[in-house]
C-alpha positions as CSV (number, residue, x, y, z in Angstrom):
1,X,50.4,231.7,135.1
2,X,53.6,231.0,136.8
3,X,56.2,229.7,134.4
4,X,58.8,227.1,135.4
5,X,61.9,228.9,136.4
6,X,64.8,228.7,134.2
7,X,67.9,227.7,136.3
8,X,71.5,227.3,134.9
9,X,73.4,224.8,136.9
10,X,76.7,225.5,135.7
11,X,77.8,229.3,135.4
12,X,81.1,231.0,136.6
13,X,82.3,234.4,138.1
14,X,86.0,234.7,138.2
15,X,88.7,237.5,138.8
16,X,91.6,238.1,136.1
17,X,94.2,235.0,135.9
18,X,97.2,237.4,137.3
19,X,94.9,237.8,140.8
20,X,95.3,235.4,143.7
21,X,92.2,234.3,143.5
22,X,92.3,232.3,146.8
23,X,96.3,231.2,145.9
24,X,99.3,232.2,147.7
25,X,99.9,234.6,144.7
26,X,98.8,235.6,141.4
27,X,101.8,233.5,140.2
28,X,100.7,230.4,141.5
29,X,97.3,231.1,140.2
30,X,98.9,231.8,136.7
31,X,100.5,228.5,137.1
32,X,97.1,226.7,136.9
33,X,95.9,228.5,133.8
34,X,99.2,227.6,132.5
35,X,98.5,224.1,132.7
36,X,94.8,224.6,131.7
37,X,95.9,226.2,128.4
38,X,98.5,223.8,127.6
39,X,95.9,220.7,127.9
40,X,92.4,222.6,126.4
41,X,91.3,221.4,122.9
42,X,90.8,224.7,121.8
43,X,93.5,225.6,118.9
44,X,96.4,227.4,119.7
45,X,97.6,229.8,117.1
46,X,100.4,232.5,116.3
47,X,99.7,236.1,117.2
48,X,101.3,237.7,114.4
49,X,99.7,235.6,111.7
50,X,97.0,233.3,113.6
51,X,99.2,230.3,112.0
52,X,98.6,226.9,114.0
53,X,100.7,226.9,117.4
54,X,101.2,224.1,119.8
55,X,100.1,224.7,123.6
56,X,101.7,221.4,124.7
57,X,105.1,223.5,125.0
58,X,103.6,224.9,127.8
59,X,104.5,221.9,129.6
60,X,107.6,219.9,130.4
61,X,106.5,216.2,130.9
62,X,110.1,215.6,132.4
63,X,109.4,217.6,135.3
64,X,108.6,216.0,138.5
65,X,106.2,218.6,139.7
66,X,102.5,218.3,139.9
67,X,101.6,220.9,137.2
68,X,105.0,220.1,135.1
69,X,104.9,223.8,133.4
70,X,107.6,224.7,131.2
71,X,109.5,227.5,132.0
72,X,110.8,230.5,130.1
73,X,107.4,230.6,128.4
74,X,106.5,234.3,129.7
75,X,102.7,232.9,130.2
76,X,100.8,236.1,131.1
77,X,97.7,238.4,130.5
78,X,97.4,240.8,127.5
79,X,95.3,243.5,128.4
80,X,95.6,245.1,125.4
81,X,93.4,242.2,123.9
82,X,92.2,240.8,127.2
83,X,93.4,237.3,126.5
84,X,96.1,235.1,128.0
85,X,99.5,234.8,125.6
86,X,103.0,233.1,125.6
87,X,106.2,233.4,124.0
88,X,108.3,230.6,122.5
89,X,111.4,231.7,120.1
90,X,110.6,235.2,120.3
91,X,107.0,234.8,118.7
92,X,103.6,235.3,121.0
93,X,101.1,232.5,120.8
94,X,97.5,232.7,122.1
95,X,94.2,230.4,122.2
96,X,90.5,231.3,123.0
97,X,89.9,228.6,126.0
98,X,88.7,232.2,127.4
99,X,86.0,233.5,125.4
100,X,87.4,236.8,123.2
101,X,87.6,239.8,124.9
102,X,86.8,238.0,128.5
103,X,90.0,237.6,131.1
104,X,87.3,237.9,134.5
105,X,83.8,237.8,134.6
106,X,81.9,239.4,137.5
107,X,78.7,238.6,139.2
108,X,77.2,241.8,137.4
109,X,78.6,240.4,134.4
110,X,76.8,237.0,134.6
111,X,73.6,238.4,135.9
112,X,73.1,240.5,132.8
113,X,73.8,237.7,130.6
114,X,71.2,236.0,132.2
115,X,68.9,239.2,131.9
116,X,69.4,238.8,128.4
117,X,68.8,235.0,127.9
118,X,65.8,235.0,130.5
119,X,67.6,233.0,132.9
120,X,66.2,233.4,136.5
121,X,69.3,232.1,138.6
122,X,72.1,230.4,138.2
123,X,75.0,228.3,140.4
124,X,78.4,229.3,140.1
125,X,81.0,226.7,139.8
126,X,84.3,226.8,141.5
127,X,88.0,225.8,140.2
128,X,91.3,225.9,141.4
129,X,91.9,227.5,137.8
130,X,89.3,230.1,137.9
131,X,88.9,230.8,141.7
132,X,89.5,229.0,144.9
133,X,88.4,231.8,147.1
134,X,85.6,231.0,148.9
135,X,85.0,234.3,150.5
136,X,85.1,235.9,146.8
137,X,82.3,233.4,146.0
138,X,80.3,234.3,148.9
139,X,80.8,237.8,147.7
140,X,79.2,236.9,144.3
141,X,75.9,235.4,146.0
142,X,75.9,238.5,148.7
143,X,75.7,241.0,145.7
144,X,72.7,239.1,143.8
145,X,71.2,236.9,146.2
146,X,67.9,236.4,144.5
147,X,69.7,235.3,141.5
148,X,73.0,233.4,142.1
149,X,74.0,230.6,144.5
150,X,77.6,229.0,144.6
151,X,79.7,226.0,145.1
152,X,82.4,225.9,147.8
153,X,86.1,224.9,146.3
154,X,88.1,222.1,148.4
155,X,91.5,221.6,148.1
156,X,91.1,218.2,146.9
157,X,95.0,217.2,147.8
158,X,94.2,217.9,151.2
159,X,91.6,215.3,151.4
160,X,93.5,211.9,151.5
161,X,96.5,213.5,153.7
162,X,95.0,216.2,156.1
163,X,91.0,215.0,155.7
164,X,90.7,217.5,159.0
165,X,91.8,220.7,157.0
166,X,89.3,219.7,154.1
167,X,86.7,219.2,156.5
168,X,86.9,222.6,158.1
169,X,87.1,224.1,154.4
170,X,83.7,222.4,153.8
171,X,82.0,223.4,157.3
172,X,83.1,226.9,157.1
173,X,82.0,227.4,153.1
174,X,78.2,226.1,154.1
175,X,77.7,227.1,157.5
176,X,79.6,230.5,157.6
177,X,79.6,231.6,153.8
178,X,76.2,230.0,153.7
179,X,77.2,228.6,150.2
180,X,75.0,226.0,148.3
181,X,77.3,222.9,147.5
182,X,80.8,221.5,147.3
183,X,82.7,220.9,144.1
184,X,84.8,218.2,144.0
185,X,87.7,217.5,141.1
186,X,89.6,214.4,142.3
187,X,92.3,215.0,139.4
188,X,93.5,217.5,141.7
189,X,94.3,215.3,144.3
190,X,95.6,212.6,142.2
191,X,98.5,215.1,140.9
192,X,99.6,216.1,144.3
193,X,99.0,212.8,146.2
194,X,99.7,209.1,146.1
195,X,95.9,208.5,146.1
196,X,94.3,207.1,143.1
197,X,90.6,206.9,143.8
198,X,88.1,209.2,145.8
199,X,86.8,206.2,147.4
200,X,89.9,205.0,149.0
201,X,89.9,204.7,152.9
202,X,92.2,207.7,153.2
203,X,89.1,209.9,151.8
204,X,86.2,208.4,154.0
205,X,87.0,210.6,157.3
206,X,86.0,213.7,154.9
207,X,83.2,212.0,153.3
208,X,81.5,210.8,156.4
209,X,81.6,214.9,157.3
210,X,80.3,215.9,154.1
211,X,77.3,213.7,154.3
212,X,76.4,215.6,157.4
213,X,76.3,219.0,155.9
214,X,73.1,218.3,154.0
215,X,74.2,219.9,150.6
216,X,75.0,218.1,147.2
217,X,78.5,217.2,145.8
218,X,79.1,218.5,142.1
219,X,81.8,216.1,140.7
220,X,84.1,217.0,137.8
221,X,85.1,213.6,136.8
222,X,87.8,212.5,134.0
223,X,89.3,208.9,133.4
224,X,91.0,206.9,136.0
225,X,94.6,207.4,136.6
226,X,96.7,205.2,134.1
227,X,93.9,204.4,132.0
228,X,94.4,203.6,128.0
229,X,91.2,204.1,126.6
230,X,89.9,207.5,128.3
231,X,86.5,206.4,127.7
232,X,86.8,203.4,129.5
233,X,88.3,205.2,132.0
234,X,85.8,207.5,132.8
235,X,83.1,204.7,133.3
236,X,85.5,203.3,135.4
237,X,85.7,206.7,137.7
238,X,81.9,206.4,137.3
239,X,82.0,203.1,139.1
240,X,84.3,204.7,141.8
241,X,81.1,207.5,142.2
242,X,78.9,204.3,142.5
243,X,80.9,202.5,145.3
244,X,80.9,206.0,146.9
245,X,77.5,206.6,147.2
246,X,76.7,203.1,148.6
247,X,78.7,203.8,151.5
248,X,76.9,206.8,151.5
249,X,73.5,206.5,150.0
250,X,72.0,209.8,151.5
251,X,74.8,211.8,149.8
252,X,73.1,214.0,146.8
253,X,75.3,214.5,144.0
254,X,75.9,215.6,140.5
255,X,78.2,214.9,137.5
256,X,79.6,218.4,136.3
257,X,79.9,218.8,132.4
258,X,78.2,215.1,131.9
259,X,80.3,212.7,130.1
260,X,83.3,213.5,128.1
261,X,81.4,213.8,124.6
262,X,84.4,214.7,122.5
263,X,85.7,210.9,123.4
264,X,82.6,209.4,122.1
265,X,82.0,211.3,119.2
266,X,83.4,209.8,115.7
267,X,82.6,212.9,112.7
268,X,78.9,213.8,113.9
269,X,78.1,210.5,115.2
270,X,78.1,209.6,119.0
271,X,79.3,206.0,119.7
272,X,77.8,205.0,123.0
273,X,78.7,201.9,124.8
274,X,76.1,199.8,126.1
275,X,77.4,199.7,129.9
276,X,78.0,203.3,129.8
277,X,74.9,204.1,131.9
278,X,75.2,201.1,134.2
279,X,77.3,202.9,137.0
280,X,74.5,205.3,137.5
281,X,71.5,203.4,137.5
282,X,69.7,202.9,140.7
283,X,71.4,205.9,142.4
284,X,70.1,209.8,143.0
285,X,73.2,211.2,141.3
286,X,72.3,213.8,138.5
287,X,73.8,214.4,135.4
288,X,74.7,217.9,133.5
289,X,72.9,218.3,130.1
290,X,75.6,220.6,128.3
291,X,76.7,219.9,124.8
292,X,77.5,223.6,123.3
293,X,80.3,224.0,125.2
294,X,82.0,220.3,124.8
295,X,81.4,220.1,121.1
296,X,80.5,223.3,120.0
297,X,83.5,223.5,117.9
298,X,82.8,220.0,116.5
299,X,79.1,220.4,115.5
300,X,77.2,222.9,114.1
301,X,74.0,224.6,116.4
302,X,71.5,223.5,116.8
303,X,73.3,220.3,117.3
304,X,70.9,217.6,116.3
305,X,73.5,215.0,116.7
306,X,73.2,215.6,120.5
307,X,69.3,214.5,120.4
308,X,69.9,211.0,120.4
309,X,72.0,211.3,123.4
310,X,70.0,213.8,125.4
311,X,67.0,210.8,124.5
312,X,69.0,208.2,125.7
313,X,69.7,210.4,129.0
314,X,65.9,210.2,129.2
315,X,65.7,206.6,128.9
316,X,68.4,205.4,130.8
317,X,68.2,207.9,134.0
318,X,64.7,209.5,133.7
319,X,63.9,213.3,133.5
320,X,64.3,213.7,137.3
321,X,68.1,213.5,137.1
322,X,69.0,215.9,134.5
323,X,69.9,219.5,134.7
324,X,70.8,222.2,132.2
325,X,74.1,223.6,132.6
326,X,75.8,226.2,130.1
327,X,79.3,226.5,131.2
328,X,78.7,230.4,131.0
329,X,80.9,232.6,129.8
330,X,82.8,229.5,128.0
331,X,79.8,228.4,126.0
332,X,80.1,232.0,124.2
333,X,83.0,230.5,122.0
334,X,80.6,228.6,120.1
335,X,76.9,230.2,120.3
336,X,75.3,232.4,122.2
337,X,73.5,231.8,125.9
338,X,70.2,232.2,124.6
339,X,70.9,229.5,122.0
340,X,72.3,227.2,124.8
341,X,68.9,227.2,125.9
342,X,67.2,227.0,122.6
343,X,68.6,224.1,121.5
344,X,67.0,221.7,123.9
345,X,63.8,224.2,124.5
346,X,63.0,224.7,120.6
347,X,64.5,221.5,119.3
348,X,64.2,218.7,121.2
349,X,60.2,218.8,121.5
350,X,59.9,215.2,119.8
351,X,60.6,213.3,122.4
352,X,61.2,215.9,125.4
353,X,57.6,217.0,126.9
354,X,56.9,220.0,128.7
355,X,56.8,218.8,132.2
356,X,60.5,216.9,131.1
357,X,61.7,220.4,129.8
358,X,60.4,222.1,133.2
359,X,62.5,219.8,135.5
360,X,65.6,219.8,133.0
361,X,65.9,223.6,132.7
362,X,65.1,224.3,136.4
363,X,63.1,222.1,138.4
364,X,65.4,219.6,139.3
365,X,68.2,222.0,140.1
366,X,65.4,223.6,142.8
367,X,65.0,220.6,144.0
368,X,68.6,219.5,144.6
369,X,69.7,222.4,146.1
370,X,66.8,223.2,148.1
371,X,65.8,226.4,146.4
372,X,62.3,227.8,147.3
373,X,60.6,230.0,145.0
374,X,58.0,232.4,146.4
375,X,54.3,231.5,145.1
376,X,53.6,235.1,144.5
377,X,55.7,235.7,141.9
378,X,53.9,235.5,138.7
379,X,55.7,234.8,135.3
380,X,54.1,234.8,131.7
381,X,54.0,231.2,130.6
382,X,56.0,231.5,127.6
383,X,59.4,230.2,128.4
384,X,61.1,231.8,125.5
385,X,60.0,235.3,126.2
386,X,63.0,237.7,126.1
387,X,64.3,239.1,129.6
388,X,62.8,242.6,128.4
389,X,59.2,241.6,127.8
390,X,59.3,240.5,131.5
391,X,60.4,243.2,133.0
392,X,63.7,241.5,133.8
393,X,64.2,238.1,134.9
394,X,65.0,238.7,138.7
395,X,63.0,235.9,140.5
396,X,63.6,236.4,144.3
397,X,65.3,232.9,144.6
398,X,66.1,231.9,148.2
399,X,68.0,229.0,149.7
400,X,66.2,227.1,152.1
401,X,69.4,226.3,154.1
402,X,68.9,223.1,156.6
403,X,70.0,223.2,159.9
404,X,74.0,221.8,159.8
405,X,75.5,220.6,163.1
406,X,78.8,219.0,163.4
C-alpha cells in the first residue's frame, strides 16, 4: 500500500555565520546574526559559570542604523564548541539560538536527519540571517533533487524602492535556478526603508510580477510597525496580507511559523482573540503548524496545551490549509525531529482524522508546491515506521514546474 508522504514544509540549510552566504562579506553576515542573537528569546548565559546574561547588550538602541548593533562586543564563532559567543567587560557570553554543536547545516545533514525521522521531502527556507545565497540553495537541491526543494530569498528592502531589481531576483531564482517558492520577510524592508506595509503602492509592481511566476509566496510576519500590543499588531499585519490577496486572488501564499504563539500564551494556556482567524477566512492562504520550536522551552512534550489550538485551526481554516513544519534544525533545542512529528501524529487522533493528518503532514504541501509523486513508489502504510524499516525515506519527489513567462 502507498502511504501518504511526510513532507516538512520548513527546514534549513546554511553555511557558518562568518561566511558571506550571499552577503558582501562574512562580517556583514555576522552583523545579521548579532542582531538575531540580541533579540531571540533563548536565554543568554556567561560561559565561565553559566550565570544569566543579557543579550540585548549586543544592540545600541541609540544608533541611527538599520541593525543598531553595539560595537566592541567581539561577536564571533567559537569553533571549539561550535557556537556563537561575544565579550562584555572581559567575560564571554553565549546562547543557544542555534542548537548545541550546530554552526552550519548542510544538505547532507538535513537528509540524514530526515532519514532517521522518516521524513520524505523537505522545503528549505531562506532568511538573510541564515543565507541569502540563491546559488547555494539551488546547489543544496541539486545535491538531493528527490529529497529537497528550496525557496528563494529576496532583498525585501529593494522591493519598495527598486522593484525592478527585486523582480529580477525573483525571476532568476524561479526560472534559472528552478527554486520552488519565494520567501518574503517584510520586517527587513521596514528596517531599511520608509515602507510600513508590504501592501503599499510601491510594492505593487513586484507583486504583479510575482503573480505571473506561478509559485507560492511564504511570508514571515511580525507585528505591524509601531504596534503597542504585538498580538494585535500581528493580526493587523494579517489584514495587510488579506488586502494583498484581494488584489491578487490567484497568488498562493503561506504563513511561516504560524502565529507568534508565545505572545498568546499565559502559563500553559493559550488565550486566543475571537477575531484572530478573521483575516484568513475565505482566502487560500495556508498556515504552518509548528509548536515545538516556538514554545518548546515553555511547554513539555507532547505539548497537550497546543492541541486545542490545532483543533481551532481545523475548525476555522479547514484541513486543506495546514502545513506541518519543524524549523529543523532549530527545533532540536527542545525535542527530537521524530517527536516534532509524533506530537501531531500520535497525540491528536481524537480530533484529527487519518485524512486530515495526511493533508497536514504532506498532502497540502504537495499540492501547494505542485510536487509530483511517482505512482510506482510503494511504501508501507504505517506512517511511523522508522527509515531503517523502509530502506531509507527517499521518495523520488520532483517539482512539476509550470511554464513561466515574463
